[in-house]
Legacy VTK file of the C-alpha trace (Angstrom):
# vtk DataFile Version 3.0
C-alpha trace
ASCII
DATASET POLYDATA
POINTS 83 float
-26.521 -0.318 -21.618
-23.082 -1.503 -22.787
-20.904 -3.645 -20.548
-18.334 -1.303 -18.962
-15.825 -3.789 -17.555
-12.240 -2.638 -17.036
-10.969 -5.146 -19.597
-12.890 -3.350 -22.342
-11.833 0.192 -21.449
-8.999 1.625 -23.555
-6.757 3.040 -20.822
-3.930 3.905 -23.227
-6.284 6.056 -25.295
-7.718 7.702 -22.173
-4.224 8.443 -20.841
-3.120 9.960 -24.182
-6.172 12.242 -24.123
-5.420 13.194 -20.500
-1.837 14.118 -21.363
-2.956 16.234 -24.326
-5.535 18.043 -22.199
-3.130 18.681 -19.328
-0.428 19.942 -21.686
-2.895 22.497 -23.025
-3.691 23.736 -19.488
-0.145 23.863 -18.100
2.370 25.660 -20.279
5.575 23.666 -20.775
4.269 20.805 -18.612
6.615 18.198 -20.081
9.560 20.578 -19.578
8.582 20.976 -15.916
8.577 17.210 -15.448
11.957 16.987 -17.162
13.425 19.636 -14.856
11.973 17.936 -11.748
13.630 14.672 -12.699
16.934 16.045 -13.998
17.596 18.623 -11.272
19.189 16.094 -8.855
21.561 15.203 -11.752
21.598 11.450 -11.212
23.163 9.305 -13.940
20.577 7.996 -16.425
21.422 4.381 -15.525
21.130 4.965 -11.750
19.165 2.341 -9.825
16.973 4.862 -8.032
13.921 4.367 -5.886
11.308 7.011 -6.617
8.105 7.602 -4.658
5.366 9.562 -6.444
2.661 10.477 -3.924
-0.629 11.820 -5.254
0.317 10.516 -8.688
-3.069 10.887 -10.370
-2.960 8.815 -13.561
0.837 8.492 -13.292
2.084 11.196 -15.652
5.213 11.998 -13.649
5.892 8.312 -12.907
5.783 7.479 -16.626
8.205 10.338 -17.334
10.471 9.095 -14.518
10.653 5.634 -16.099
11.686 7.216 -19.413
14.337 9.345 -17.683
15.673 6.605 -15.381
14.865 3.225 -16.982
16.517 1.242 -14.154
14.624 3.060 -11.380
12.041 1.358 -9.201
9.022 3.619 -8.989
6.140 3.428 -6.551
3.210 5.653 -7.598
0.428 6.061 -5.052
-2.974 7.699 -5.510
-5.676 7.564 -2.873
-8.565 8.088 -5.260
-11.871 9.645 -4.395
-13.508 8.896 -1.080
-17.264 8.366 -1.160
-19.257 9.176 1.937
LINES 1 84
83 0 1 2 3 4 5 6 7 8 9 10 11 12 13 14 15 16 17 18 19 20 21 22 23 24 25 26 27 28 29 30 31 32 33 34 35 36 37 38 39 40 41 42 43 44 45 46 47 48 49 50 51 52 53 54 55 56 57 58 59 60 61 62 63 64 65 66 67 68 69 70 71 72 73 74 75 76 77 78 79 80 81 82
């Protein structure tokens, strides 16, 4: 069985596949994210603080950083609980 340490896992590749899959399921997904982030109409260089609760792999947080490069973003995901 191959060693499956986190250091060897290609997270960037996994995330790219996730984004492609999600975009296929949700029509105009990237446009929805854009509207969510642009609707408050903050200046692009605003020093915002953004909280992304239930962020999953961070899709919206990554889009927020592209939209507001000076923002401080806290993305929180609880993960799966095992009983």
